[in-house]
GUMARGU-880700 format. One line per field, with one value per residue (C-alpha): residue in three letters; residue number from 1; y, z, x. Coordinates in nm, 4 decimals. Each point is the difference from the previous one (the first is absolute). Layout:
! residues N
type: (ALA_...)
seq: (NUM_...)
c2: (Y_...)
c3: (Z_...)
c1: (X_...)
! end
This chain:
! residues 538
type: (UNK_UNK_UNK_UNK_UNK_UNK_UNK_UNK_UNK_UNK_UNK_UNK_UNK_UNK_UNK_UNK_UNK_UNK_UNK_UNK_UNK_UNK_UNK_UNK_UNK_UNK_UNK_UNK_UNK_UNK_UNK_UNK_UNK_UNK_UNK_UNK_UNK_UNK_UNK_UNK_UNK_UNK_UNK_UNK_UNK_UNK_UNK_UNK_UNK_UNK_UNK_UNK_UNK_UNK_UNK_UNK_UNK_UNK_UNK_UNK_UNK_UNK_UNK_UNK_UNK_UNK_UNK_UNK_UNK_UNK_UNK_UNK_UNK_UNK_UNK_UNK_UNK_UNK_UNK_UNK_UNK_UNK_UNK_UNK_UNK_UNK_UNK_UNK_UNK_UNK_UNK_UNK_UNK_UNK_UNK_UNK_UNK_UNK_UNK_UNK_UNK_UNK_UNK_UNK_UNK_UNK_UNK_UNK_UNK_UNK_UNK_UNK_UNK_UNK_UNK_UNK_UNK_UNK_UNK_UNK_UNK_UNK_UNK_UNK_UNK_UNK_UNK_UNK_UNK_UNK_UNK_UNK_UNK_UNK_UNK_UNK_UNK_UNK_UNK_UNK_UNK_UNK_UNK_UNK_UNK_UNK_UNK_UNK_UNK_UNK_UNK_UNK_UNK_UNK_UNK_UNK_UNK_UNK_UNK_UNK_UNK_UNK_UNK_UNK_UNK_UNK_UNK_UNK_UNK_UNK_UNK_UNK_UNK_UNK_UNK_UNK_UNK_UNK_UNK_UNK_UNK_UNK_UNK_UNK_UNK_UNK_UNK_UNK_UNK_UNK_UNK_UNK_UNK_UNK_UNK_UNK_UNK_UNK_UNK_UNK_UNK_UNK_UNK_UNK_UNK_UNK_UNK_UNK_UNK_UNK_UNK_UNK_UNK_UNK_UNK_UNK_UNK_UNK_UNK_UNK_UNK_UNK_UNK_UNK_UNK_UNK_UNK_UNK_UNK_UNK_UNK_UNK_UNK_UNK_UNK_UNK_UNK_UNK_UNK_UNK_UNK_UNK_UNK_UNK_UNK_UNK_UNK_UNK_UNK_UNK_UNK_UNK_UNK_UNK_UNK_UNK_UNK_UNK_UNK_UNK_UNK_UNK_UNK_UNK_UNK_UNK_UNK_UNK_UNK_UNK_UNK_UNK_UNK_UNK_UNK_UNK_UNK_UNK_UNK_UNK_UNK_UNK_UNK_UNK_UNK_UNK_UNK_UNK_UNK_UNK_UNK_UNK_UNK_UNK_UNK_UNK_UNK_UNK_UNK_UNK_UNK_UNK_UNK_UNK_UNK_UNK_UNK_UNK_UNK_UNK_UNK_UNK_UNK_UNK_UNK_UNK_UNK_UNK_UNK_UNK_UNK_UNK_UNK_UNK_UNK_UNK_UNK_UNK_UNK_UNK_UNK_UNK_UNK_UNK_UNK_UNK_UNK_UNK_UNK_UNK_UNK_UNK_UNK_UNK_UNK_UNK_UNK_UNK_UNK_UNK_UNK_UNK_UNK_UNK_UNK_UNK_UNK_UNK_UNK_UNK_UNK_UNK_UNK_UNK_UNK_UNK_UNK_UNK_UNK_UNK_UNK_UNK_UNK_UNK_UNK_UNK_UNK_UNK_UNK_UNK_UNK_UNK_UNK_UNK_UNK_UNK_UNK_UNK_UNK_UNK_UNK_UNK_UNK_UNK_UNK_UNK_UNK_UNK_UNK_UNK_UNK_UNK_UNK_UNK_UNK_UNK_UNK_UNK_UNK_UNK_UNK_UNK_UNK_UNK_UNK_UNK_UNK_UNK_UNK_UNK_UNK_UNK_UNK_UNK_UNK_UNK_UNK_UNK_UNK_UNK_UNK_UNK_UNK_UNK_UNK_UNK_UNK_UNK_UNK_UNK_UNK_UNK_UNK_UNK_UNK_UNK_UNK_UNK_UNK_UNK_UNK_UNK_UNK_UNK_UNK_UNK_UNK_UNK_UNK_UNK_UNK_UNK_UNK_UNK_UNK_UNK_UNK_UNK_UNK_UNK_UNK_UNK_UNK_UNK_UNK_UNK_UNK_UNK_UNK_UNK_UNK_UNK_UNK_UNK_UNK_UNK_UNK_UNK_UNK_UNK_UNK_UNK_UNK_UNK_UNK_UNK_UNK_UNK_UNK_UNK_UNK_UNK_UNK_UNK_UNK_UNK_UNK_UNK_UNK_UNK_UNK_UNK_UNK_UNK_UNK_UNK_UNK_UNK_UNK_UNK_UNK_UNK_UNK_UNK_UNK_UNK_UNK_UNK_UNK_UNK_UNK_UNK_UNK_UNK_UNK_UNK_UNK_UNK)
seq: (1_2_3_4_5_6_7_8_9_10_11_12_13_14_15_16_17_18_19_20_21_22_23_24_25_26_27_28_29_30_31_32_33_34_35_36_37_38_39_40_41_42_43_44_45_46_47_48_49_50_51_52_53_54_55_56_57_58_59_60_61_62_63_64_65_66_67_68_69_70_71_72_73_74_75_76_77_78_79_80_81_82_83_84_85_86_87_88_89_90_91_92_93_94_95_96_97_98_99_100_101_102_103_104_105_106_107_108_109_110_111_112_113_114_115_116_117_118_119_120_121_122_123_124_125_126_127_128_129_130_131_132_133_134_135_136_137_138_139_140_141_142_143_144_145_146_147_148_149_150_151_152_153_154_155_156_157_158_159_160_161_162_163_164_165_166_167_168_169_170_171_172_173_174_175_176_177_178_179_180_181_182_183_184_185_186_187_188_189_190_191_192_193_194_195_196_197_198_199_200_201_202_203_204_205_206_207_208_209_210_211_212_213_214_215_216_217_218_219_220_221_222_223_224_225_226_227_228_229_230_231_232_233_234_235_236_237_238_239_240_241_242_243_244_245_246_247_248_249_250_251_252_253_254_255_256_257_258_259_260_261_262_263_264_265_266_267_268_269_270_271_272_273_274_275_276_277_278_279_280_281_282_283_284_285_286_287_288_289_290_291_292_293_294_295_296_297_298_299_300_301_302_303_304_305_306_307_308_309_310_311_312_313_314_315_316_317_318_319_320_321_322_323_324_325_326_327_328_329_330_331_332_333_334_335_336_337_338_339_340_341_342_343_344_345_346_347_348_349_350_351_352_353_354_355_356_357_358_359_360_361_362_363_364_365_366_367_368_369_370_371_372_373_374_375_376_377_378_379_380_381_382_383_384_385_386_387_388_389_390_391_392_393_394_395_396_397_398_399_400_401_402_403_404_405_406_407_408_409_410_411_412_413_414_415_416_417_418_419_420_421_422_423_424_425_426_427_428_429_430_431_432_433_434_435_436_437_438_439_440_441_442_443_444_445_446_447_448_449_450_451_452_453_454_455_456_457_458_459_460_461_462_463_464_465_466_467_468_469_470_471_472_473_474_475_476_477_478_479_480_481_482_483_484_485_486_487_488_489_490_491_492_493_494_495_496_497_498_499_500_501_502_503_504_505_506_507_508_509_510_511_512_513_514_515_516_517_518_519_520_521_522_523_524_525_526_527_528_529_530_531_532_533_534_535_536_537_538)
c2: (16.4682_0.0343_-0.2043_0.3123_0.1563_-0.2813_-0.0234_-0.3256_-0.0251_-0.3095_-0.1762_0.1574_-0.0528_0.2095_-0.0742_0.3106_0.1129_-0.2210_0.1621_0.3607_0.0108_0.0071_0.3139_0.1703_-0.0933_0.0831_0.3752_0.0491_-0.0873_0.2111_0.3316_-0.0672_0.0432_0.2981_0.1608_-0.0136_-0.0446_0.2534_-0.2143_-0.3290_-0.2588_-0.2371_-0.2873_-0.0081_0.0794_-0.2445_-0.2627_0.0895_-0.0022_-0.3667_-0.1268_0.1243_-0.1632_-0.3491_-0.0292_0.0038_-0.2494_0.3295_0.3248_0.3052_0.2104_0.2691_-0.2560_-0.0889_0.3625_0.1630_-0.2929_0.0121_0.4010_-0.0534_-0.2289_0.1673_0.3427_-0.1523_-0.1792_0.2723_0.2727_0.0291_-0.0923_0.2646_-0.2164_-0.0493_-0.3647_-0.0206_0.1916_-0.1992_-0.3200_0.1215_0.0458_-0.3567_-0.1448_0.2026_-0.1866_-0.3519_0.0936_0.1012_-0.3165_-0.2299_0.1653_-0.0061_-0.3477_-0.1079_0.2807_0.0113_0.1638_0.3042_0.0839_-0.1382_0.2936_0.2651_-0.0991_0.1151_0.3510_0.1427_-0.1715_0.2341_0.3126_-0.0454_-0.1069_0.2798_0.2580_-0.2298_0.0461_0.3631_0.0694_-0.2079_0.3370_0.1021_-0.2607_0.0286_-0.3285_-0.1186_-0.1055_-0.3497_0.0057_0.1775_-0.2678_-0.2384_0.1939_0.0544_-0.3663_-0.1244_0.2621_-0.1297_-0.3476_0.0533_0.2205_-0.3538_-0.1988_0.1943_-0.0193_-0.3673_-0.0458_0.2045_-0.2197_-0.2884_0.0902_0.0893_-0.3413_-0.0894_0.2763_-0.0499_0.4049_-0.0025_0.1423_0.0555_0.1422_-0.1288_0.2292_0.3027_0.3492_0.0129_0.2783_0.1219_0.2873_-0.1533_-0.2591_0.2663_0.1792_-0.2825_0.0040_0.4179_0.0352_0.2126_-0.0021_0.1268_-0.0367_0.2959_0.2241_-0.0180_-0.0165_-0.3639_0.0783_0.1134_-0.2981_-0.2193_0.1726_-0.0718_-0.3580_-0.0473_0.1924_-0.1703_0.0416_0.3098_0.2825_-0.0519_-0.3805_0.1143_0.2559_-0.2585_-0.2545_0.2973_0.0526_-0.3628_-0.2248_-0.3231_-0.3883_-0.2645_-0.0346_0.3799_-0.0300_-0.2919_0.1874_0.3205_-0.2405_-0.1477_0.3230_0.1448_-0.2828_0.0017_0.3511_-0.0239_-0.2786_0.2153_0.3177_-0.1908_-0.1486_0.3938_0.2163_0.0728_0.2682_-0.0837_-0.3438_-0.1903_-0.1339_-0.3667_0.0832_0.1398_-0.2771_-0.2260_0.2070_-0.0247_-0.3853_0.0011_0.2029_-0.2114_-0.3182_0.1306_0.1536_-0.3454_-0.1869_0.1460_-0.0214_0.2636_0.2377_0.2328_0.0500_0.0344_0.2709_0.1627_0.0646_0.1562_0.2140_0.1249_0.0631_0.2477_0.2496_0.2392_-0.1479_-0.3784_-0.0410_-0.0783_0.3258_-0.0819_-0.2558_0.0821_0.3537_0.1131_-0.1088_-0.3386_0.0547_0.0878_-0.3028_-0.2067_0.1384_-0.0827_-0.3633_-0.0398_0.1567_-0.2802_-0.2955_0.1287_0.0637_-0.1845_-0.3539_-0.1711_-0.2043_-0.3311_0.1069_0.2600_-0.1593_-0.0168_-0.3171_0.1507_0.3290_-0.1558_-0.1665_0.3595_0.2250_0.2660_0.2736_-0.1497_-0.1215_0.3642_0.1551_-0.2160_0.0635_0.3566_0.0234_-0.1670_0.1834_0.3572_-0.0844_-0.1289_0.3797_0.1580_-0.1945_0.0820_0.3774_-0.0257_-0.1446_0.2481_0.2707_-0.1408_-0.0031_-0.3937_-0.0821_-0.3739_-0.0584_0.1629_-0.1728_-0.3431_0.0679_0.0932_-0.3155_-0.2020_0.1570_-0.0956_-0.3708_-0.0767_-0.1269_0.3381_0.1695_-0.3007_0.0105_0.3980_-0.0727_-0.3041_0.1572_0.3600_-0.1712_-0.2359_0.3234_0.2385_-0.2123_-0.0281_0.3042_0.2205_-0.1718_-0.1252_0.2577_-0.0608_0.2015_0.1945_-0.1370_-0.2917_0.1817_0.0527_0.3623_-0.1069_-0.2265_0.2576_0.2741_-0.2484_-0.0724_0.3683_0.0478_-0.2630_0.1689_0.3263_-0.2059_-0.0498_-0.3849_-0.0188_-0.1820_0.1505_-0.0549_0.2717_-0.1281_0.0530_0.3667_0.1311_-0.2034_0.0878_0.3811_-0.0484_-0.1594_0.2913_0.2605_-0.1881_-0.0232_0.3597_0.1368_-0.2065_0.1426_0.3692_-0.0901_-0.1519_0.3193_0.2149_-0.1829_0.0148_0.3608_0.2439_0.3384_-0.0882_0.0675_-0.2602_0.0869_-0.1210_-0.0159_-0.3505_-0.1202_-0.1321_-0.3232_-0.0807_-0.1301_0.0739_-0.2395_-0.2859_-0.0684_-0.1389_0.2400_0.1353_0.2941_-0.1756_-0.0691_0.3873_0.1048_-0.2524_0.1628_0.3722_-0.0657_-0.1924_0.2734_0.3043_-0.2097_-0.0354_0.3745_0.0843_-0.2395_0.1424_0.3808_-0.0814_-0.1384_0.2971_0.2523_-0.2866_0.0323_0.3627_0.0125_-0.3015_0.0133_0.1348_-0.2850_-0.2529_0.1115_-0.0621_-0.3284_-0.1346_0.0000_-0.2331_-0.2586_-0.3043_-0.3129_-0.3140_-0.3944_-0.2201_-0.3404_-0.3083_-0.0740_-0.3399_-0.1302_-0.2389_0.2481_0.2523_-0.0012_0.1260_-0.2641_-0.2943_-0.3543_-0.1644_-0.3165_-0.0438_-0.3168_0.0729_0.2372_-0.1972_0.2206_0.2961_-0.0296_0.3771_0.1432_0.3195_0.0368_0.1371_0.3641_0.1781_-0.0540_0.3282_0.2464_0.3500_0.2348_0.3740_-0.0196_0.3714_-0.0049_0.0986)
c3: (-3.2677_-0.2695_-0.2219_0.0017_-0.2250_-0.2581_-0.3165_-0.1111_-0.3735_-0.1422_-0.1768_-0.3119_-0.3037_0.0087_-0.3295_-0.1117_0.2504_-0.1317_-0.0476_-0.1359_0.0431_0.3307_0.0298_-0.2559_0.2393_0.2957_-0.1495_-0.1450_0.3291_0.2141_-0.2192_-0.0025_0.4117_-0.0448_-0.1884_0.2295_0.3086_0.2298_-0.0735_-0.1043_-0.1504_0.2749_-0.1148_-0.3652_0.0749_0.3091_-0.2177_-0.2598_0.2103_0.1581_-0.3541_-0.0236_0.3467_-0.0683_-0.3353_0.1368_0.2500_0.1156_-0.1354_-0.0288_0.2743_-0.1292_-0.0410_0.3573_0.1188_-0.2244_0.0785_0.3961_-0.0197_-0.1745_0.2413_0.3223_-0.1328_-0.0974_0.3012_0.2454_-0.1540_0.2219_0.3735_0.2567_0.2958_0.0988_0.0979_-0.3660_-0.1950_0.2145_-0.1150_-0.3641_0.0336_0.1422_-0.3123_-0.1959_0.1015_-0.0258_-0.3387_-0.0975_0.1270_-0.1491_-0.3496_0.0267_0.1368_-0.3219_0.0050_0.0926_0.2955_-0.0740_-0.2045_0.2796_0.2376_-0.2696_-0.0133_0.3460_-0.0612_-0.0408_0.3465_0.1791_-0.1729_0.1193_0.3470_0.0620_-0.1017_0.2623_0.2836_-0.0563_-0.0581_0.3439_0.2299_-0.2478_0.1641_0.3508_0.1279_0.3516_0.2021_-0.0233_-0.3646_-0.0812_0.1495_-0.1398_-0.3979_0.1230_0.0925_-0.3651_-0.1588_0.1841_-0.0885_-0.3779_-0.0221_0.1953_-0.2681_-0.2954_0.1588_0.0626_-0.3650_-0.1268_0.2069_-0.1261_-0.3468_0.0526_0.1185_-0.3406_-0.1072_-0.0968_0.0169_-0.3944_-0.0774_-0.3662_-0.1659_-0.3146_-0.0229_-0.0792_0.1135_0.1606_-0.1332_0.3508_-0.1421_-0.1270_0.2419_0.3151_-0.2049_0.0609_0.3722_0.0334_-0.2167_-0.2554_-0.3508_0.1339_-0.3624_-0.0839_0.2527_-0.0086_0.3904_0.0023_0.3446_0.2164_-0.1047_0.1141_0.3152_0.0770_-0.1198_0.1784_0.3657_0.1792_-0.3120_-0.0236_-0.2211_-0.1898_-0.0618_-0.1412_-0.2287_-0.1127_-0.0873_-0.1587_-0.2429_-0.0458_0.1093_0.2137_-0.0776_0.1885_0.2284_0.0915_0.0601_0.2427_0.1855_0.0292_0.1362_0.2447_0.1393_0.0085_0.2098_0.2402_0.0275_0.0908_0.2798_0.1903_-0.0692_0.2045_0.2596_0.0611_0.0026_0.3727_0.1463_0.2138_-0.1246_0.2790_-0.0707_0.0208_-0.2608_-0.1971_0.0423_-0.1108_-0.2898_-0.1118_0.0116_-0.1880_-0.2808_-0.0283_-0.0080_-0.2882_-0.1998_0.0266_-0.0595_-0.2985_-0.1887_-0.2316_-0.1375_-0.1873_0.3587_0.1833_-0.2920_0.0291_0.3965_-0.0666_-0.2682_0.2478_0.2856_-0.2280_-0.0179_0.2895_0.1555_-0.0345_-0.1737_0.3214_0.1423_-0.0843_0.2381_0.2924_0.1637_-0.1198_0.3526_-0.1181_-0.3534_0.1539_0.2095_-0.2844_-0.2200_0.2746_0.0227_-0.3879_-0.0361_0.2777_-0.2052_-0.3336_0.1141_0.3027_-0.1660_-0.2836_-0.1857_-0.1925_-0.2723_-0.0566_-0.0273_-0.2725_-0.1581_0.0118_-0.1319_-0.2855_-0.1076_-0.0262_-0.3015_-0.0169_0.0471_0.2921_0.2175_-0.0730_0.1636_0.3280_-0.0147_-0.0175_0.2143_0.2642_-0.0251_-0.0098_0.2864_0.2262_-0.0523_0.0626_0.3340_0.0924_-0.0670_0.1717_0.3459_-0.0327_-0.0149_0.3156_0.1949_-0.0047_-0.0990_0.1573_-0.2609_-0.2948_0.0915_0.0346_-0.3746_-0.1243_0.1409_-0.1236_-0.3650_0.0183_0.1524_-0.2479_-0.3789_-0.1552_-0.0188_-0.1972_-0.2223_-0.0818_-0.1070_-0.2033_-0.1784_-0.0437_-0.1537_-0.2287_-0.1025_-0.0010_-0.0886_0.2170_-0.1314_0.1482_0.3018_0.1242_0.2381_0.2183_0.2642_0.2298_0.3255_0.1105_0.0682_-0.2358_-0.0309_-0.1535_-0.2241_-0.1406_-0.0366_-0.2071_-0.2234_-0.0181_-0.0924_-0.2791_-0.1251_-0.0573_-0.2456_-0.2326_0.1567_0.0571_0.3429_0.1502_-0.2491_-0.0623_0.3299_0.1848_-0.0837_0.3305_0.1949_-0.1982_0.0234_0.3908_0.0020_-0.2105_0.2213_0.3344_-0.1291_-0.0905_0.3117_0.1904_-0.1916_0.0672_0.3702_0.0331_-0.2253_0.2618_0.3199_-0.1670_-0.1487_0.2546_-0.0717_-0.3680_-0.2463_-0.2152_-0.3907_-0.0217_-0.3935_0.0719_0.0777_-0.2673_-0.1863_-0.3643_-0.2136_-0.2899_-0.0499_-0.0066_-0.3759_0.0954_0.2458_-0.0001_0.0974_0.3625_0.0653_-0.1069_0.2307_0.2929_-0.0695_0.0013_0.3155_0.1787_-0.1215_0.1484_0.3216_0.0508_-0.0848_0.2590_0.2550_-0.0603_0.0448_0.3232_0.1113_-0.1215_0.2167_0.2946_-0.0232_0.0113_0.2801_0.2193_0.0141_0.3525_0.1106_-0.1801_0.1625_0.3451_-0.0916_-0.1573_0.3120_0.1412_-0.2610_0.0548_-0.2074_0.0928_-0.1566_-0.0201_0.0947_-0.2257_0.0316_0.1310_-0.0745_0.2646_0.2247_-0.0857_0.2196_-0.2804_-0.2642_-0.1374_-0.0486_-0.3443_-0.1115_-0.2918_-0.2242_-0.2033_0.1490_-0.0409_-0.1833_-0.1808_-0.2449_0.0697_-0.1594_0.2169_0.3430_0.3023_0.0279_0.2312_0.3394_0.1356_-0.2728_0.1697_0.0166_0.1350_0.2573_0.2068_0.3558_0.1346)
c1: (4.8965_0.2133_-0.2308_-0.2383_0.2436_0.0412_-0.2284_-0.0752_-0.1858_-0.0394_0.2611_0.1055_0.2341_0.3315_0.1601_-0.0184_0.2298_0.2867_0.3559_0.0138_-0.4081_0.0228_0.2476_-0.2448_-0.2796_0.1819_0.0802_-0.3510_-0.1536_0.2633_-0.0752_-0.3550_0.0134_0.2221_-0.2319_-0.2616_0.2155_-0.1911_-0.3637_0.1055_-0.2385_0.0779_-0.2097_0.1187_0.3578_0.0185_-0.1503_0.3123_0.2661_-0.1161_0.0354_0.3353_0.0644_-0.1376_0.1554_0.3809_0.1721_0.2272_-0.2236_0.2239_-0.0082_-0.1637_-0.3156_0.0031_0.0693_-0.2981_-0.2367_0.0532_-0.0322_-0.3482_-0.1224_0.1113_-0.0925_-0.4056_-0.0064_0.0812_-0.1587_-0.2942_0.1938_0.0211_0.0411_0.3859_-0.0145_-0.1887_0.2764_0.2648_-0.2092_0.0180_0.3758_0.0594_-0.2089_0.2489_0.2683_-0.1475_-0.0733_0.2971_0.1784_-0.2627_0.0642_0.3787_0.0403_0.1973_0.2065_0.3498_0.1026_0.1079_-0.3293_-0.2092_0.1666_-0.0408_-0.3590_-0.0517_0.0925_-0.3561_-0.0837_0.2211_-0.1981_-0.3243_0.1258_0.1875_-0.2968_-0.2204_0.2697_0.0590_-0.4332_-0.0638_0.0293_-0.2980_-0.2129_-0.1744_0.0827_-0.0305_0.2885_-0.0734_-0.0770_0.3329_0.2028_-0.1536_0.0419_0.3453_0.0552_-0.1342_0.2174_0.3408_-0.1286_-0.0589_0.3748_0.1328_-0.1612_0.1221_0.3739_-0.0351_-0.1064_0.3103_0.1921_-0.1427_0.0502_0.3765_0.0724_0.0750_0.2194_0.3655_0.0328_0.0816_-0.3663_0.0679_-0.2983_-0.1334_-0.3324_0.1616_-0.1217_-0.3306_-0.2275_-0.0950_-0.1348_-0.3107_-0.0285_0.0044_-0.2745_-0.2320_0.0369_-0.0028_-0.3252_0.1547_0.1944_0.3404_0.1092_-0.2267_0.0009_0.4195_0.0614_0.1524_0.2233_-0.3003_-0.1772_0.2640_0.0458_-0.3405_0.0290_0.3381_-0.0515_0.3059_0.2442_0.2479_-0.0436_0.3287_-0.0683_-0.3596_0.1511_0.2433_-0.3311_-0.1905_0.2894_0.1280_-0.2729_0.1463_0.0402_-0.2139_0.2618_0.0566_-0.3869_0.0552_0.2540_-0.2525_-0.2888_0.2259_0.1312_-0.3336_-0.1285_0.2918_-0.0284_-0.3716_0.0946_0.2332_-0.2386_-0.2506_0.2522_0.1446_-0.3233_-0.0029_0.1961_0.3499_0.0666_0.2212_0.3516_-0.1347_-0.2763_0.3132_0.2222_-0.3160_-0.0328_0.3777_0.0051_-0.3578_0.1368_0.3562_-0.2079_-0.2546_0.3026_0.1537_-0.2890_-0.1203_0.3215_-0.0805_0.2729_-0.2744_-0.1278_0.3143_0.0801_-0.3934_0.0941_0.3646_-0.1508_-0.2722_0.2836_0.1799_-0.2899_-0.0648_-0.2954_-0.1395_-0.3797_-0.1694_-0.0801_-0.3552_-0.0144_0.2560_0.0888_0.3520_0.1807_-0.0513_0.0884_0.3538_0.0019_-0.1216_0.3176_0.2420_-0.1557_0.0239_0.3770_0.1152_-0.1974_0.1455_0.3487_0.1111_-0.1312_0.1669_-0.3108_0.0896_-0.2182_0.2459_0.3045_0.2458_-0.1202_-0.3888_0.1052_0.1749_-0.3609_-0.1767_0.0066_0.3084_-0.2257_-0.1751_0.3226_0.1025_-0.2628_0.0136_0.3990_-0.0496_-0.2961_0.1435_0.3275_-0.2117_-0.2398_0.2978_0.1788_-0.3608_-0.0192_0.3301_-0.0561_-0.3347_0.1344_0.2938_-0.2336_-0.2141_0.3707_-0.0756_0.3597_0.0076_-0.3003_0.1902_0.3103_-0.1628_-0.1585_0.3649_0.1220_-0.2740_0.0635_0.3638_-0.0711_-0.2335_0.0134_-0.1091_0.3477_0.1344_-0.3245_0.0380_0.3686_-0.0691_-0.3140_0.1447_0.3382_-0.2016_-0.2071_0.3075_0.2997_0.2812_0.2063_-0.2527_-0.0615_0.3662_0.0399_-0.3303_-0.1611_0.2032_-0.1709_-0.2414_-0.2946_-0.3370_0.0971_0.3246_-0.1293_-0.2485_0.2672_0.1990_-0.2642_-0.1108_0.3578_-0.0093_-0.3421_0.2035_0.1994_-0.2680_-0.0749_-0.3977_-0.0613_-0.3416_-0.2874_-0.2614_-0.2386_0.2887_0.0435_-0.1304_0.2343_0.2556_-0.0531_-0.0593_0.3585_0.1925_-0.1993_0.1245_0.3424_0.0382_-0.2225_0.2697_0.2996_-0.1267_-0.0231_0.3631_0.0995_-0.1548_0.1371_0.3869_-0.0302_-0.0852_0.0475_0.0462_-0.2785_-0.1403_-0.0651_-0.3569_0.0593_0.1947_-0.3019_-0.2630_-0.0787_0.1341_-0.2900_0.1774_0.2253_-0.2585_-0.1183_-0.3339_-0.1516_-0.3200_-0.2007_-0.1080_0.3777_0.0616_-0.2616_0.1200_0.3621_-0.0933_-0.1885_0.2553_0.2658_-0.1897_-0.0201_0.3694_0.0444_-0.2350_0.1517_0.3352_-0.1301_-0.1714_0.3709_0.1587_-0.2803_0.0659_0.3731_0.0089_-0.2617_0.1225_0.3885_0.0041_-0.2287_0.1861_0.3138_-0.1546_-0.1664_0.3419_0.1849_-0.2610_-0.0093_0.1829_0.0334_-0.1564_0.0036_-0.2961_0.1313_-0.1079_-0.3670_-0.1048_-0.3475_0.0340_0.0559_-0.2696_-0.2957_-0.2162_0.1211_-0.2235_0.1462_-0.1688_0.0269_0.1810_0.0373_0.3080_0.1854_0.3446_0.2758_-0.1316_0.3203_0.0177_0.3270_-0.0330_0.1120_-0.1961_-0.0633_0.2498_-0.0772_0.1673_-0.1765_0.0957_-0.2931_0.0028_-0.2399_-0.1058_-0.0144_-0.3351)
! end
């Protein structure tokens, strides 16, 4: 089937494509395609890129990407039947595999990125076909089989990875490559982000915003591909209503096993960054209730399990920037998860995450990393506590002394941390200062002390300051109007202690296989098990 996409011209001499001539010919062919991307001359361009493909043992990613795109678009243009369209997507998969047979594992994974785009579009558009129940079952079975084949191929490619994934190809020109699939020149239209959203339907907006500005390397792209295929599989498993506990446990086990098998730190970071967004990018394929359930499953898999490919020895082989993204990303997502379950009144789950954080290697990795970044004279005090929130407050205090910790791409998370901290401080003042008036002018964000500020940061600071002042005003009015009610309720308040949470004793906890659990080497003690919280009687 895949052979229908391949072009097999007569043997040709490729001596004119040696050395720098190859790069010149590739750029010229790519530009010719971009100039006519909406209505390309398929026979001519396919022949040109076929020559480029055959003249190198290990062709550049761009060559394979464009050749497979042209072949697929040419073969699929007249197909309307669902099974025919799905057959073309399968042919595309086989074509990419055959063209990348001599490439390294990371490039092989990155090259199947174009496969998710038509497959997702096909699944979403399937509702528009009037299929009988028998044919619908057959199509759905074919879809699940293809997704399983994609994940199986990724798993085979990942078997030889040592976790280092150093990039030798530099930044990929994704804008031009996406244009080949979208069908219009996004460089001319200027709407790069919107085109990326179309091409990467299962990536979060924050990730795509970063890619639209900075581009990405091959290892990052491979991580995106694994994440999209991974989420696509989960969406197909969780499309129904009312997922039973048995299926939830099965999904948890599969998620942990997949993360362990793929051994990709870039895939791991991609999932972490998605969880820092308000909603996972899966709403096109599942309802909101299942999105919430999937979020909880991913929290468990990323926080409660320690993976050997993220151990200290493995992190030492990664770039400093990527290591930072892993460490800070897991810290922030653990904090977010704890706060999420506290808001849901699931204190057992929140405590389990706190205990998992304190007993993991992450606190010691954070202490070591921050000490290396800032110097021992800055970090000799350490965080005031062992929770993720204590670490984040400590890091924000270090930043307030003029030492940069959070990068620009973490600005949203940093702003949210500042907002949450000040909101908590305001609430404490409101609870402790009954009968006292708050000075709302005390609450503002001082951005003037930062020498390298920009206009966007100024706007963020202004909006946050306004929000804090509004919150203070609202607490004032609530205080003046609700003193009597608080006086009555305060008589009913009592203090309770939450006992230390045991994963083994919790009926909702799950045991995951861990290869290299051992001693985490954490220098931070377990969080206090008798943290006192005020709870109002019903």
